[in-house]
C-alpha positions as CSV (number, residue, x, y, z in Angstrom):
1,M,0.3,0.1,0.1
2,P,1.5,3.4,-0.9
3,T,1.9,5.9,1.9
4,I,-0.4,8.6,2.3
5,D,0.4,12.3,2.3
6,I,-1.4,13.7,5.1
7,E,-0.6,17.3,3.6
8,Q,-2.1,16.8,0.1
9,T,-5.0,14.8,1.5
10,R,-6.0,18.2,3.9
11,N,-5.3,20.2,0.5
12,Q,-7.5,18.1,-1.3
13,A,-10.2,17.9,1.3
14,R,-9.9,21.8,1.6
15,A,-10.5,22.5,-2.0
16,L,-13.2,20.3,-2.2
17,L,-14.8,22.2,0.8
18,D,-13.9,25.2,-1.0
19,S,-16.1,24.1,-3.7
20,R,-18.9,23.7,-1.2
21,I,-18.6,26.7,0.5
22,E,-18.6,28.9,-2.4
23,S,-21.8,27.4,-3.7
24,V,-23.5,28.3,-0.7
25,T,-21.8,31.8,-0.6
26,N,-23.1,32.3,-4.1
27,L,-26.8,30.8,-2.5
28,V,-26.6,33.2,0.2
29,K,-25.8,36.5,-2.4
30,A,-28.6,35.2,-4.6
31,R,-31.1,35.4,-1.4
32,Q,-30.1,38.8,0.1
33,R,-30.5,40.1,-3.3
34,I,-33.9,38.8,-3.5
35,T,-34.9,40.3,-0.1
36,D,-33.3,43.8,-1.3
37,L,-35.3,43.7,-4.4
38,R,-38.6,42.9,-2.6
39,E,-37.5,46.1,0.3
40,Q,-36.7,48.4,-2.5
41,L,-40.4,46.9,-4.4
42,A,-42.0,47.5,-0.8
43,D,-40.6,51.2,-1.2
44,A,-41.7,51.8,-4.6
45,E,-44.9,50.7,-3.9
46,R,-45.7,53.1,-0.8
47,E,-43.9,56.2,-2.8
48,D,-46.7,55.1,-5.8
49,K,-49.2,55.3,-3.1
50,R,-47.9,58.8,-1.7
51,A,-48.0,60.0,-5.5
52,Y,-51.5,58.5,-6.1
53,V,-53.0,60.5,-3.2
54,R,-50.7,63.6,-4.3
55,A,-52.4,63.6,-7.2
56,T,-56.2,62.9,-6.0
57,K,-55.7,65.7,-3.8
58,D,-54.3,68.2,-6.6
59,G,-57.7,67.9,-8.2
60,W,-57.3,64.7,-10.2
61,S,-60.3,62.6,-9.8
62,P,-59.8,58.6,-9.9
63,E,-61.8,58.1,-13.0
64,E,-59.4,60.5,-14.9
65,L,-56.6,59.0,-13.6
66,K,-57.7,55.5,-14.7
67,K,-58.4,57.0,-18.0
68,L,-54.7,58.1,-18.0
69,G,-54.0,54.6,-17.8
70,L,-53.2,55.6,-13.9
71,E,-55.4,53.2,-12.0
72,S,-54.9,52.8,-8.3
73,G,-52.0,50.5,-7.2
74,A,-53.6,49.4,-4.1
75,A,-57.0,48.8,-6.3
76,T,-55.1,46.9,-9.0
77,R,-53.1,44.8,-6.6
78,R,-56.4,43.9,-4.9
79,R,-58.2,42.5,-7.8
80,K,-55.5,40.4,-9.8
81,P,-55.1,38.0,-6.6
82,A,-58.8,37.6,-6.1
83,A,-59.3,36.4,-9.9
84,T,-56.6,34.0,-9.1
85,R,-58.3,33.0,-6.2
86,S,-61.4,32.1,-7.9
87,M,-59.8,30.2,-10.3
88,A,-57.5,28.0,-7.8
89,D,-61.3,27.5,-6.4
90,D,-63.0,26.5,-9.0
91,S,-60.0,23.7,-9.8
92,P,-60.6,21.5,-6.8
93,S,-64.3,21.0,-7.2
94,S,-63.8,19.9,-11.1
95,D,-61.2,17.6,-10.4
96,G,-63.9,15.6,-8.0
97,G,-62.4,17.0,-4.4
98,A,-59.1,16.7,-5.1
99,T,-56.9,17.8,-1.9
100,G,-56.3,21.7,-3.0
101,A,-54.7,23.0,0.2
102,E,-51.6,21.4,1.3
């Protein structure tokens, strides 16, 4: 049996671990980016709401803003999940009561 070089074995093990550490580091960076972007989106949505309120206080009616394609962001977001929810509610009944909730 050949002699095992402990230093070479350690170096090989470190190389394997470094590869694994790099992949988990990349995962952490990606998750942090998602968190940062969600925070930016929340900030932008708050600013949108403030701007919409300012526009209505400056005399624009919701109907006028809607005609300009500037519907209230909150109203738009409320409607989309409701439509999705109603589709989801229809699906389980159509497949004979299969469990949709998990």
